[in-house]
N, CA, C and O atoms as a printed pandas DataFrame, in Angstrom:
     atom_number atom_name residue_name chain_id  residue_number  x_coord  y_coord  z_coord
0              1         N          MET        A               1   17.862  -29.027   25.941
1              2        CA          MET        A               1   16.629  -29.744   25.822
2              3         C          MET        A               1   16.881  -31.335   26.702
3              4         O          MET        A               1   17.677  -32.269   26.804
4              5         N          LYS        A               2   15.530  -30.808   27.221
5              6        CA          LYS        A               2   15.094  -31.934   28.142
6              7         C          LYS        A               2   13.778  -32.477   28.079
7              8         O          LYS        A               2   12.873  -31.770   27.635
8              9         N          VAL        A               3   13.542  -33.686   28.481
9             10        CA          VAL        A               3   12.379  -34.749   28.343
10            11         C          VAL        A               3   11.324  -33.126   28.355
11            12         O          VAL        A               3   11.795  -32.000   28.513
12            13         N          GLY        A               4    9.969  -33.434   28.158
13            14        CA          GLY        A               4    9.083  -32.600   28.139
14            15         C          GLY        A               4    9.102  -31.320   27.440
15            16         O          GLY        A               4    8.082  -30.634   27.377
16            17         N          ASP        A               5   10.093  -30.998   26.965
17            18        CA          ASP        A               5   10.157  -29.969   26.006
18            19         C          ASP        A               5    9.469  -29.901   24.015
19            20         O          ASP        A               5    9.706  -30.621   23.045
20            21         N          LEU        A               6    8.653  -28.749   24.195
21            22        CA          LEU        A               6    8.276  -28.779   22.963
22            23         C          LEU        A               6    9.216  -28.581   21.608
23            24         O          LEU        A               6    9.630  -27.432   21.460
24            25         N          VAL        A               7    9.573  -29.464   20.688
25            26        CA          VAL        A               7   10.466  -28.877   19.653
26            27         C          VAL        A               7    9.862  -29.412   18.053
27            28         O          VAL        A               7    9.085  -30.248   17.592
28            29         N          LYS        A               8   10.823  -28.278   17.567
29            30        CA          LYS        A               8   10.602  -28.763   16.243
30            31         C          LYS        A               8   11.964  -28.709   15.140
31            32         O          LYS        A               8   13.091  -28.313   15.439
32            33         N          MET        A               9   11.461  -29.290   13.618
33            34        CA          MET        A               9   13.179  -29.349   13.290
34            35         C          MET        A               9   13.709  -28.057   12.834
35            36         O          MET        A               9   12.869  -27.171   12.677
36            37         N          LYS        A              10   14.705  -27.828   12.636
37            38        CA          LYS        A              10   15.258  -26.882   12.196
38            39         C          LYS        A              10   15.971  -27.524   10.563
39            40         O          LYS        A              10   16.705  -28.467   10.271
40            41         N          TRP        A              11   15.246  -26.372    9.751
41            42        CA          TRP        A              11   15.780  -27.073    8.284
42            43         C          TRP        A              11   17.047  -26.147    6.828
43            44         O          TRP        A              11   16.865  -25.112    6.188
44            45         N          SER        A              12   17.902  -26.867    6.822
45            46        CA          SER        A              12   18.738  -26.402    6.533
46            47         C          SER        A              12   18.739  -25.850    4.996
47            48         O          SER        A              12   19.617  -25.032    4.720
48            49         N          THR        A              13   17.857  -26.222    4.017
49            50        CA          THR        A              13   17.317  -25.786    2.765
50            51         C          THR        A              13   15.947  -26.105    2.243
51            52         O          THR        A              13   15.346  -27.176    2.321
52            53         N          PHE        A              14   15.593  -25.053    1.736
53            54        CA          PHE        A              14   13.969  -25.554    1.403
54            55         C          PHE        A              14   14.182  -26.975    0.532
55            56         O          PHE        A              14   13.244  -27.690    0.885
56            57         N          ALA        A              15   14.858  -27.581   -0.283
57            58        CA          ALA        A              15   14.788  -29.109   -0.374
58            59         C          ALA        A              15   14.688  -29.454    0.279
59            60         O          ALA        A              15   13.462  -29.553    0.241
60            61         N          SER        A              16   15.006  -29.946    1.298
61            62        CA          SER        A              16   15.412  -30.977    2.195
62            63         C          SER        A              16   13.979  -30.899    2.724
63            64         O          SER        A              16   13.318  -31.919    2.924
64            65         N          LEU        A              17   13.405  -29.381    2.997
65            66        CA          LEU        A              17   11.584  -29.465    3.462
66            67         C          LEU        A              17   10.872  -29.910    2.799
67            68         O          LEU        A              17    9.915  -30.528    3.263
68            69         N          ARG        A              18   11.021  -29.799    1.723
69            70        CA          ARG        A              18   10.281  -29.981    0.498
70            71         C          ARG        A              18   10.021  -31.943    0.394
71            72         O          ARG        A              18    8.985  -32.606    0.419
72            73         N          ARG        A              19   11.674  -32.405    0.259
73            74        CA          ARG        A              19   11.565  -33.373   -0.088
74            75         C          ARG        A              19   11.124  -34.706    1.445
75            76         O          ARG        A              19   10.926  -35.921    1.453
76            77         N          ALA        A              20   11.141  -33.554    2.609
77            78        CA          ALA        A              20   10.778  -34.313    3.803
78            79         C          ALA        A              20    9.231  -34.455    4.010
79            80         O          ALA        A              20    8.567  -35.337    4.554
80            81         N          LYS        A              21    8.902  -33.340    3.421
81            82        CA          LYS        A              21    6.887  -33.289    3.275
82            83         C          LYS        A              21    6.466  -34.346    2.612
83            84         O          LYS        A              21    5.482  -34.994    2.967
84            85         N          ARG        A              22    7.249  -34.643    1.476
85            86        CA          ARG        A              22    6.777  -35.735    0.264
86            87         C          ARG        A              22    6.701  -36.598    0.848
87            88         O          ARG        A              22    5.762  -37.248    0.390
88            89         N          GLN        A              23    7.316  -37.303    2.015
89            90        CA          GLN        A              23    7.983  -38.468    2.464
90            91         C          GLN        A              23    6.973  -38.739    3.561
91            92         O          GLN        A              23    6.899  -39.812    4.160
92            93         N          GLY        A              24    6.404  -37.965    3.722
93            94        CA          GLY        A              24    5.418  -37.976    4.985
94            95         C          GLY        A              24    6.174  -37.515    6.585
95            96         O          GLY        A              24    5.920  -38.170    7.596
96            97         N          PHE        A              25    6.599  -36.969    6.595
97            98        CA          PHE        A              25    7.455  -36.539    8.023
98            99         C          PHE        A              25    6.787  -35.597    8.357
99           100         O          PHE        A              25    6.386  -34.812    7.498
100          101         N          PRO        A              26    6.531  -35.447    9.498
101          102        CA          PRO        A              26    6.242  -34.041   10.281
102          103         C          PRO        A              26    6.996  -32.683   10.166
103          104         O          PRO        A              26    7.615  -32.289   11.154
104          105         N          ALA        A              27    6.987  -32.006    9.122
105          106        CA          ALA        A              27    8.303  -31.321    8.896
106          107         C          ALA        A              27    7.914  -29.635    9.435
107          108         O          ALA        A              27    8.734  -28.745    9.660
108          109         N          ASP        A              28    6.635  -29.566    9.531
109          110        CA          ASP        A              28    6.516  -28.048   10.761
110          111         C          ASP        A              28    5.747  -28.341   11.764
111          112         O          ASP        A              28    5.326  -27.514   12.572
112          113         N          GLU        A              29    5.527  -29.475   11.774
113          114        CA          GLU        A              29    4.851  -29.682   13.278
114          115         C          GLU        A              29    5.763  -29.921   14.517
115          116         O          GLU        A              29    6.928  -30.304   14.408
116          117         N          VAL        A              30    5.142  -29.665   15.717
117          118        CA          VAL        A              30    5.523  -29.618   17.079
118          119         C          VAL        A              30    6.106  -30.789   17.671
119          120         O          VAL        A              30    5.020  -31.365   17.751
120          121         N          GLY        A              31    6.663  -31.370   18.007
121          122        CA          GLY        A              31    6.829  -32.736   18.822
122          123         C          GLY        A              31    7.399  -32.445   19.842
123          124         O          GLY        A              31    8.387  -31.725   19.984
124          125         N          LEU        A              32    6.610  -33.167   20.842
125          126        CA          LEU        A              32    7.573  -33.880   22.633
126          127         C          LEU        A              32    8.777  -34.822   22.717
127          128         O          LEU        A              32    8.887  -35.928   22.188
128          129         N          VAL        A              33    9.806  -34.058   23.615
129          130        CA          VAL        A              33   10.856  -34.828   23.545
130          131         C          VAL        A              33   10.522  -35.949   24.425
131          132         O          VAL        A              33   10.243  -35.493   25.534
132          133         N          VAL        A              34   10.424  -37.385   24.392
133          134        CA          VAL        A              34   10.139  -38.352   25.076
134          135         C          VAL        A              34   11.327  -39.013   25.962
135          136         O          VAL        A              34   11.246  -39.678   26.995
136          137         N          GLU        A              35   12.394  -38.628   25.250
137          138        CA          GLU        A              35   13.990  -39.346   25.853
138          139         C          GLU        A              35   15.018  -38.836   25.524
139          140         O          GLU        A              35   14.813  -38.423   24.382
140          141         N          GLU        A              36   16.304  -38.532   25.897
141          142        CA          GLU        A              36   17.325  -37.861   25.146
142          143         C          GLU        A              36   18.520  -38.452   25.705
143          144         O          GLU        A              36   18.479  -38.801   26.885
144          145         N          ALA        A              37   19.368  -38.583   25.168
145          146        CA          ALA        A              37   20.994  -38.976   25.329
146          147         C          ALA        A              37   21.474  -38.194   24.673
147          148         O          ALA        A              37   20.995  -37.328   23.941
148          149         N          HIS        A              38   23.119  -38.663   25.075
149          150        CA          HIS        A              38   23.983  -37.917   24.321
150          151         C          HIS        A              38   23.917  -36.536   23.010
151          152         O          HIS        A              38   24.092  -35.320   23.084
152          153         N          GLY        A              39   23.577  -37.474   21.871
153          154        CA          GLY        A              39   23.541  -36.240   21.134
154          155         C          GLY        A              39   22.289  -36.424   20.482
155          156         O          GLY        A              39   22.551  -36.395   19.280
156          157         N          ALA        A              40   21.103  -36.594   20.634
157          158        CA          ALA        A              40   20.192  -37.530   19.931
158          159         C          ALA        A              40   18.879  -37.414   21.093
159          160         O          ALA        A              40   18.854  -37.700   22.289
160          161         N          ALA        A              41   17.661  -36.780   20.035
161          162        CA          ALA        A              41   16.530  -36.912   21.322
162          163         C          ALA        A              41   15.199  -37.804   20.910
163          164         O          ALA        A              41   14.776  -37.613   19.769
164          165         N          LYS        A              42   14.528  -38.726   21.711
165          166        CA          LYS        A              42   13.270  -39.427   20.621
166          167         C          LYS        A              42   12.051  -38.076   20.810
167          168         O          LYS        A              42   11.884  -37.337   21.781
168          169         N          ILE        A              43   11.537  -38.100   19.878
169          170        CA          ILE        A              43   10.129  -37.175   19.665
170          171         C          ILE        A              43    9.026  -38.193   19.132
171          172         O          ILE        A              43    9.000  -39.128   18.332
172          173         N          ALA        A              44    7.969  -37.430   20.122
173          174        CA          ALA        A              44    6.840  -37.912   19.415
174          175         C          ALA        A              44    5.838  -36.810   18.898
175          176         O          ALA        A              44    5.306  -35.931   19.576
176          177         N          PHE        A              45    5.721  -37.010   17.780
177          178        CA          PHE        A              45    4.662  -36.187   16.820
178          179         C          PHE        A              45    3.247  -36.826   17.149
179          180         O          PHE        A              45    2.962  -38.017   17.027
180          181         N          PRO        A              46    2.569  -35.996   17.506
181          182        CA          PRO        A              46    1.096  -36.089   17.135
182          183         C          PRO        A              46    0.466  -36.369   16.205
183          184         O          PRO        A              46   -0.641  -36.604   16.692
184          185         N          SER        A              47    0.370  -36.574   14.714
185          186        CA          SER        A              47    0.215  -36.494   13.844
186          187         C          SER        A              47    0.856  -38.339   13.420
187          188         O          SER        A              47    0.483  -39.128   12.552
188          189         N          GLN        A              48    1.625  -38.414   14.191
189          190        CA          GLN        A              48    2.113  -39.732   13.892
190          191         C          GLN        A              48    1.622  -41.199   14.702
191          192         O          GLN        A              48    2.008  -42.356   14.532
192          193         N          GLY        A              49    0.309  -40.454   15.926
193          194        CA          GLY        A              49    0.150  -41.219   16.688
194          195         C          GLY        A              49    1.398  -41.969   17.490
195          196         O          GLY        A              49    2.253  -41.286   18.053
196          197         N          SER        A              50    1.446  -43.556   17.504
197          198        CA          SER        A              50    1.800  -44.133   18.508
198          199         C          SER        A              50    3.624  -43.699   18.328
199          200         O          SER        A              50    4.352  -43.205   19.189
200          201         N          LYS        A              51    3.923  -44.034   17.121
201          202        CA          LYS        A              51    5.099  -44.031   16.356
202          203         C          LYS        A              51    6.228  -42.492   16.884
203          204         O          LYS        A              51    5.922  -41.326   16.633
204          205         N          MET        A              52    7.238  -42.836   17.475
205          206        CA          MET        A              52    8.711  -42.039   17.407
206          207         C          MET        A              52    9.411  -42.100   16.684
207          208         O          MET        A              52    9.608  -43.157   16.085
208          209         N          ARG        A              53   10.123  -40.926   16.421
209          210        CA          ARG        A              53   11.371  -40.644   15.264
210          211         C          ARG        A              53   12.555  -39.890   16.828
211          212         O          ARG        A              53   12.462  -39.042   17.716
212          213         N          THR        A              54   13.372  -40.717   16.407
213          214        CA          THR        A              54   14.746  -40.146   16.544
214          215         C          THR        A              54   15.512  -39.342   15.854
215          216         O          THR        A              54   15.793  -39.565   14.676
216          217         N          LEU        A              55   16.009  -38.133   16.634
217          218        CA          LEU        A              55   16.412  -37.052   15.894
218          219         C          LEU        A              55   17.540  -36.498   16.313
219          220         O          LEU        A              55   17.334  -35.966   17.404
220          221         N          LEU        A              56   18.927  -36.339   15.863
221          222        CA          LEU        A              56   20.122  -35.186   16.516
222          223         C          LEU        A              56   19.318  -34.363   16.894
223          224         O          LEU        A              56   18.194  -34.235   16.409
224          225         N          LYS        A              57   19.907  -33.511   18.060
225          226        CA          LYS        A              57   19.703  -32.469   18.655
226          227         C          LYS        A              57   20.057  -31.126   17.825
227          228         O          LYS        A              57   19.353  -30.117   17.866
228          229         N          VAL        A              58   21.291  -31.255   17.037
229          230        CA          VAL        A              58   21.753  -29.954   16.420
230          231         C          VAL        A              58   20.374  -29.664   15.416
231          232         O          VAL        A              58   19.840  -28.611   15.067
232          233         N          ASN        A              59   20.065  -31.093   15.127
233          234        CA          ASN        A              59   18.103  -30.608   13.936
234          235         C          ASN        A              59   17.273  -30.240   14.632
235          236         O          ASN        A              59   16.147  -30.337   14.143
236          237         N          LEU        A              60   17.363  -29.618   16.151
237          238        CA          LEU        A              60   16.090  -29.429   16.530
238          239         C          LEU        A              60   16.157  -28.083   17.383
239          240         O          LEU        A              60   17.215  -27.577   17.756
240          241         N          GLU        A              61   14.805  -27.540   17.658
241          242        CA          GLU        A              61   14.673  -25.741   17.661
242          243         C          GLU        A              61   13.629  -25.861   18.913
243          244         O          GLU        A              61   12.486  -26.043   18.495
244          245         N          VAL        A              62   13.718  -25.809   20.311
245          246        CA          VAL        A              62   13.401  -25.818   21.173
246          247         C          VAL        A              62   11.952  -24.503   21.128
247          248         O          VAL        A              62   12.179  -23.293   21.112
248          249         N          VAL        A              63   10.655  -25.060   21.117
249          250        CA          VAL        A              63    9.733  -23.939   20.900
250          251         C          VAL        A              63    8.850  -23.501   22.006
251          252         O          VAL        A              63    8.154  -22.491   21.899
252          253         N          GLY        A              64    8.868  -24.364   23.237
253          254        CA          GLY        A              64    8.570  -24.720   24.565
254          255         C          GLY        A              64    9.332  -25.273   25.315
255          256         O          GLY        A              64   10.193  -26.111   25.046
256          257         N          GLU        A              65    8.896  -24.588   26.815
257          258        CA          GLU        A              65    9.661  -25.553   28.041
258          259         C          GLU        A              65    8.705  -26.238   29.102
259          260         O          GLU        A              65    9.177  -26.936   29.999
């Protein structure tokens, strides 16, 4: 995973996906890696505007490079 990759979240259970959707998290959306460090990446999601989220790399799946 590197800056510029398109990624989406991996979900371990349906319950965690449902909870994320309820809280307004972009659950099924593709995001762009803006910055990456050791075990985490900063992701920009189009529906979130200028807001970025920092997520663990183990919870992300690369869908496009």
